[in-house]
C-alpha positions as CSV (number, residue, x, y, z in Angstrom):
1,D,9.8,-2.3,7.8
2,S,8.8,0.8,5.7
3,F,6.2,-1.3,3.9
4,L,4.7,-2.5,7.3
5,V,4.8,0.9,8.8
6,A,3.1,2.5,5.8
7,T,0.3,-0.1,5.3
8,R,-0.2,-1.5,8.9
9,A,-0.7,-4.9,7.0
10,H,0.5,-6.8,10.1
11,R,-2.4,-5.5,12.0
12,A,-5.0,-6.7,9.6
13,G,-8.1,-8.2,11.1
14,G,-7.5,-6.3,14.4
15,V,-5.2,-8.9,15.8
16,D,-3.5,-8.5,19.1
17,W,0.1,-7.4,19.4
18,T,1.6,-10.9,19.7
19,Q,-0.1,-12.1,16.4
20,A,0.8,-8.8,14.7
21,E,4.4,-9.1,15.7
22,S,4.6,-12.7,14.7
23,Q,3.2,-11.9,11.2
24,R,5.6,-8.9,10.9
25,Q,8.5,-11.1,11.7
26,Q,7.4,-13.8,9.1
27,W,7.0,-11.1,6.4
28,L,10.4,-9.4,7.3
29,S,12.2,-12.7,6.9
30,Q,10.5,-13.2,3.5
31,F,11.9,-9.7,2.4
32,V,15.4,-10.6,3.7
33,V,15.5,-13.8,1.7
34,N,14.2,-12.0,-1.5
35,F,16.4,-8.9,-1.1
36,E,19.7,-10.3,0.4
37,T,23.1,-10.2,-1.3
38,D,25.5,-13.0,-1.9
39,E,27.2,-12.3,1.3
40,N,23.9,-12.8,3.2
41,D,23.5,-9.1,4.0
42,E,20.5,-7.0,3.2
43,A,20.9,-5.1,-0.1
44,M,21.7,-1.5,0.1
45,S,20.6,-0.7,-3.4
46,F,17.6,-1.8,-5.4
47,D,18.6,-3.2,-8.7
48,G,15.4,-5.5,-8.9
49,T,15.1,-9.1,-9.6
50,M,12.2,-11.1,-10.7
51,A,11.6,-12.5,-7.2
52,Q,11.8,-9.0,-5.8
53,A,9.3,-7.6,-8.3
54,L,6.8,-10.4,-7.8
55,T,7.1,-10.0,-4.0
56,L,6.3,-6.3,-4.3
57,M,3.6,-6.7,-6.9
58,N,1.5,-9.6,-5.6
59,G,3.1,-11.3,-2.7
60,P,1.1,-12.3,0.4
61,L,2.2,-9.1,2.3
62,V,0.9,-6.9,-0.6
63,E,-2.4,-8.8,-0.7
64,K,-2.8,-8.3,3.1
65,A,-1.9,-4.6,2.8
66,L,-4.7,-4.1,0.2
67,E,-7.3,-5.8,2.5
68,I,-10.0,-3.6,4.0
69,S,-10.0,-5.1,7.4
70,P,-9.7,-3.5,10.8
71,G,-6.3,-2.3,11.7
72,T,-5.0,-1.5,8.2
73,L,-4.2,1.9,6.8
74,L,-6.6,1.2,3.8
75,D,-9.5,0.3,6.1
76,E,-9.0,3.6,8.0
77,V,-8.8,5.6,4.8
78,V,-11.8,4.0,3.0
79,R,-14.1,4.1,6.0
80,K,-13.3,7.8,6.9
81,R,-16.1,10.2,6.1
82,V,-14.0,12.8,4.3
83,D,-13.6,13.8,0.6
84,D,-11.3,12.1,-1.9
85,K,-8.6,14.8,-1.5
86,E,-8.1,14.0,2.2
87,K,-8.1,10.2,1.6
88,I,-5.6,10.6,-1.3
89,Q,-3.5,12.9,0.8
90,Q,-3.4,10.4,3.7
91,L,-2.3,7.6,1.3
92,C,0.5,9.7,-0.2
93,L,1.7,10.9,3.3
94,A,1.8,7.2,4.5
95,T,3.7,5.9,1.4
96,L,5.6,8.8,-0.1
97,S,5.9,11.1,3.0
98,R,4.7,14.0,0.9
99,L,1.5,15.5,-0.5
100,P,0.8,14.9,-4.2
101,S,1.3,17.6,-6.8
102,S,-1.8,19.0,-8.4
103,N,-1.1,16.9,-11.5
104,E,-0.6,13.8,-9.4
105,F,-3.7,14.5,-7.4
106,A,-5.8,14.8,-10.6
107,A,-4.5,11.4,-11.9
108,M,-5.0,9.8,-8.5
109,R,-8.6,11.1,-8.3
110,K,-9.4,9.7,-11.6
111,M,-8.0,6.3,-10.6
112,V,-10.0,6.3,-7.3
113,R,-13.2,7.3,-9.1
114,G,-12.7,4.8,-11.9
115,D,-13.0,7.6,-14.5
116,S,-9.7,6.6,-16.3
117,T,-11.3,3.6,-18.0
118,G,-14.4,5.2,-19.2
119,R,-16.6,3.0,-17.0
120,G,-17.9,6.0,-15.0
121,P,-17.6,6.3,-11.2
122,R,-17.4,3.3,-8.9
123,G,-19.5,2.5,-6.0
124,T,-22.8,3.0,-4.5
125,G,-22.4,5.9,-2.0
126,R,-21.6,3.4,0.9
127,P,-18.5,4.4,3.0
128,A,-16.4,1.8,1.1
129,A,-17.9,2.7,-2.3
130,N,-14.6,3.4,-3.9
131,A,-12.7,0.8,-2.1
132,E,-11.4,-0.8,-5.3
133,G,-10.0,2.6,-6.5
134,Y,-8.2,3.2,-3.2
135,Q,-6.8,-0.4,-3.4
136,D,-5.5,0.3,-6.9
137,L,-4.0,3.7,-5.7
138,L,-2.3,2.1,-2.7
139,W,-0.9,-0.7,-4.9
140,A,0.5,1.9,-7.3
141,L,2.0,3.9,-4.6
142,L,3.7,0.9,-2.9
143,N,5.1,-0.2,-6.2
144,S,6.3,3.2,-7.3
145,N,10.0,3.9,-7.7
146,E,9.7,6.7,-5.1
147,F,8.5,4.3,-2.4
148,S,11.1,1.7,-3.2
149,V,14.1,4.0,-3.4
150,V,13.2,6.6,-0.8
151,H,11.9,4.2,1.9
């Protein structure tokens, strides 16, 4: 539920409520299967298995969450005409329920701009110019220990 609330992935493509709820239930059942205990209960702690890691790193829900399509958090963030700081803060609030520290912000800004690889800034100035950087940042936040443990 936290993953879907944070990303709004089940609303990708601007689907109606019925489609969104159907997709939500399908993904939630996938998580219950991957994260259940031997007693068929949901796990209360996160020890991590290979299936769980793969689900969180590159499962269909993560792919949908990283799409820039109407209805998703990432679409809203990327298309907003505000500076990097506000966009990064919105992603942090949605995933971590807090603002980034100054050190975290500096690292996140580098990631979004593509500066960390020495390739120079991404994009062409269009509204979605840094979309790849924001996708990378959202992926990192969703796969962080803080998101997994706190949410």
